[in-house]
C-alpha positions, -999 to +999 in steps of 0.1 A: -143-403+181-123-400+213-090-384+192-119-359+175-133-348+209-099-344+222-086-321+194-120-302+196-116-296+234-080-285+232-088-260+204-119-249+220-102-241+257-074-219+238-101-198+222-124-197+252-096-188+277-090-157+256-122-147+239-130-118+261-091-099+249-091-114+215-089-089+185-108-094+155-096-089+115-119-052+115-100-038+148-066-053+138-071-032+104-079+001+123-047-007+144-028-012+109-039+024+095-025+043+122+005+019+130+018+011+095+047+031+080+042+023+048+007+033+045+018+065+067+041+073+038+015+066+013-007+092+031+018+117+033+026+112-007-008+116-012-009+152+009+021+161-011+003+154-042-026+173-034-002+206-032+006+204-066-030+221-078-020+253-059+015+251-073-001+251-106-026+276-105+000+303-091+015+296-123-013+319-136-019+342-109+005+376-107+034+376-087+043+408-066+081+417-056+092+444-029+127+457-034+148+483-011+179+496-011+201+521+010+235+528-004+263+555+007+280+574-018+316+590-019+313+614-047+340+636-058+331+663-089+355+681-111+338+706-137+362+723-163+371+757-158+347+782-173+317+756-167+282+767-152+283+741-126+322+746-115+306+758-078+295+721-075+333+710-074+345+691-043+338+659-029+305+650-015+296+621+013+262+611+013+231+585+017+205+575-010+175+555-003+147+537-020+121+512-023+100+497-053+073+476-056+069+454-091+038+431-105+038+409-131+003+389-143+007+365-169-017+373-199-007+343-224+022+319-213+009+285-229+036+263-209+019+278-176-017+270-185-004+235-196+016+229-166-015+237-144-036+211-165-007+188-154-011+192-120-049+183-119-038+150-135-011+147-107-037+155-081-059+129-095-028+104-099-022+110-060-056+101-052-055+069-068-022+059-057-036+064-020-066+042-030-040+016-041-023+016-009-053+015+011-064-018-003-028-029-002-028-024+035-061-041+039-047-073+019-012-072+040-033-074+072-058-096+061-030-119+050-009-116+083-038-121+102-050-155+085-009-161+087-013-161+128-043-179+125-029-207+107+004-209+127-020-207+158-037-239+141-006-254+135+004-255+170-029-270+185-029-293+159+005-308+168-003-305+204-035-325+197-018-349+176+010-352+202-015-360+231-029-388+207+001-402+199+014-405+239-019-422+244-017-446+212+021-451+227+011-460+264-019-482+250+010-503+231+033-504+263+002-520+280-004-545+251+032-551+250+034-557+289+003-579+289+019-599+257-010-588+232+012-567+210+051-567+201+080-539+211+072-525+171+041-510+181+058-493+209+089-482+190+066-472+163+048-450+187+080-434+198+091-427+165+058-409+158+061-390+190+098-379+186+087-365+149+058-346+165+078-329+191+101-318+166+073-306+144+058-287+176+087-267+179+087-258+143+054-248+148+056-225+175+089-207+160+066-204+130+037-186+150+063-163+166+075-149+134+038-148+120+029-125+152+063-107+148+050-098+110+019-089+123+033-064+150+053-050+124+018-040+106+001-027+138+031-014+157+025-032+188+023-066+203-007-085+191-036-097+210-050-134+207-068-130+173-105-145+165-104-177+144-132-187+121-161-197+135-200-203+125-201-176+103-179-188+079-198-195+047-187-203+014-204-178-014-199-176-049-185-145-067-216-121-080-218-116-104-211-152-118-197-135-150-159-138-150-159-112-178-178-086-161-153-087-133-126-082-157-143-055-170-152-036-142-116-040-130-105-019-162-130+010-152-121+008-116-089-007-106-066+022-090-033+007-108-050+013-142-065+045-128-026+059-120-014+043-151-041+065-173-027+093-151+007+087-164-004+090-200-020+117-198+006+136-179+030+127-207+007+138-231+007+171-216+041+173-209+046+167-246+027+196-254+043+216-228+075+213-241+063+220-278+051+253-264+082+266-250+086+279-288+057+301-280+060+337-273+050+350-237+026+383-230+028+398-195+012+430-179+042+443-162+036+475-133+065+491-114+064+519-091+098+531-074+104+559-049+142+571-042+158+598-020+192+614-015+205+635+007+233+652-012+250+650-044+261+673-075+226+689-074+219+690-036+190+666-017+165+653-039+131+628-042+120+611-070+091+588-079+085+566-110+056+549-120+050+524-150+024+504-162+029+483-198+028+450-213+061+430-221+064+408-251+091+379-250+097+358-282+122+329-278+145+327-311+170+302-298+181+282-268+209+259-277+183+233-289+171+225-253+135+229-266+135+205-292+157+180-270+132+182-244+102+178-270+120+144-283+127+133-246+089+139-241+079+119-270+096+090-258+082+092-223+049+095-238+057+061-255+070+046-224+037+056-207+014+042-229+030+007-229+030+008-193-007+017-191-010-013-218+008-035-194-011-027-163-047-035-180-030-070-191-019-073-151-051-064-138-070-088-162-044-113-152-050-106-114-085-102-119-093-137-134-068-155-107-086-138-079-120-149-095-106-184-100-092-188-068-128-181-050-144-206-074-118-233-067-113-222-031-148-231-027-147-265-042-116-275-023-129-263+010-156-286+001-138-315-007-115-311+021-146-310+047-157-345+032-122-359+032-118-343+072-152-367+077-138-396+058-104-391+080-122-392+112-142-424+100-111-441+090-092-432+121-124-447+141-127-478+120-087-482+127-088-479+160-119-504+163-101-529+139-067-530+164-091-539+191-105-564+174-071-577+158-074-569+119-054-537+120-023-530+136-007-498+158+012-485+124-024-482+111-037-462+134-010-442+136-012-436+101-050-428+102-040-403+129-015-386+108-041-384+077-068-366+099-043-339+116-031-331+078-066-330+065-078-305+093-044-288+086-051-283+051-088-273+057-079-247+078-054-236+048-081-238+018-105-218+043-079-185+044-071-189+009-109-189+001-109-158+020-081-137+007-090-147-027-127-133-021-104-099-008-085-100-039-111-104-061-128-072-044-096-050-046-091-058-085-125-043-091-114-011-068-138-021-042-119-031-009-126-012+019-135-010+055-170-026+045-156-054+029-132-060+056-160-060+078-181-090+058-149-114+063-150-103+101-182-118+102-168-153+098-147-150+129-158-156+167 
């Protein structure tokens, strides 16, 4: 019991000393939203994808071009003798200037219309990819947060274990000095202490590594983190039917949404390439004004206006249209297979996450019971050592079992929470609200 109180006091002292400055999971998630370069790149990708719609709409809108020119002319004219224009013979130098405006309004361009419908799918695809990036960020933040916590727990547990073994070694030395124990008890304790010191070095190094990984996400040195507290509760998935979770995932998972958009785009792309065989019809309007300061007939100004329709019928393009259509057919088949693979992968991920929650609950409950049993074993071993029916080695083994069980319990609790988040992500429902719910388990 004394060892248990020592461990609890050690852990609670560290937690209480930094409680005022400790960051929770939600705060860390907000920091990652602004500090993670991967998420920032995903946001920029979404913004770029949203511009596709304006680009596709532009294919259906009129295009207007302005042109202007100025030219220096050096003209030499020689008419045959007897020509009524022979008086204009000679060399003339003059400038000619002009400008014009032309407008083209597509009336029928099947390729342009299909390209516009493709951009609508591209925008939906960009939005789904960004949603997937948001969920991925939430999972990465939670995983890194819990990794730091378990590393902190590891350091605290190994320090508490070192303290307990040091106390046990001191007792063994006293017993040896008074002749109630052999030197073996002291050597056994010393051996365990040396091992724990090595484990302490590794645990502290692991904590530094995990904190560095979290720092990479939030772009700043992480504060002390709030650990699990009294708010931690085991809750079964709702609904309890795993097939319902799979069905929801098939309808809402962003990975499937992205794959569906790719498949629809491949269908549109095939139609667009096949439409290259079709004629196009445009409304064309032109206005031009030109003037020349000289020339054979002197200075002159001219204006020209035209309005009409222009028909273009593609006849032969070297086989490019047929080749692109075959390429699009192959890409269409590939996108169908990618969609099927995404559906199967999401089904597997959903089942794994659901079973992770269910088995995680059972594992946590079993380890909670095992922890109580390990504590009872340690207490009994110490009492047995006092009355001479247990050895120092028995006590050391019981201490080792207690701390190993406590560490396994902490890990099981974090794994359970991660399985909950992965299950919500599988059905496309992981966001700030869900992070906030897990955050309630911290103190």
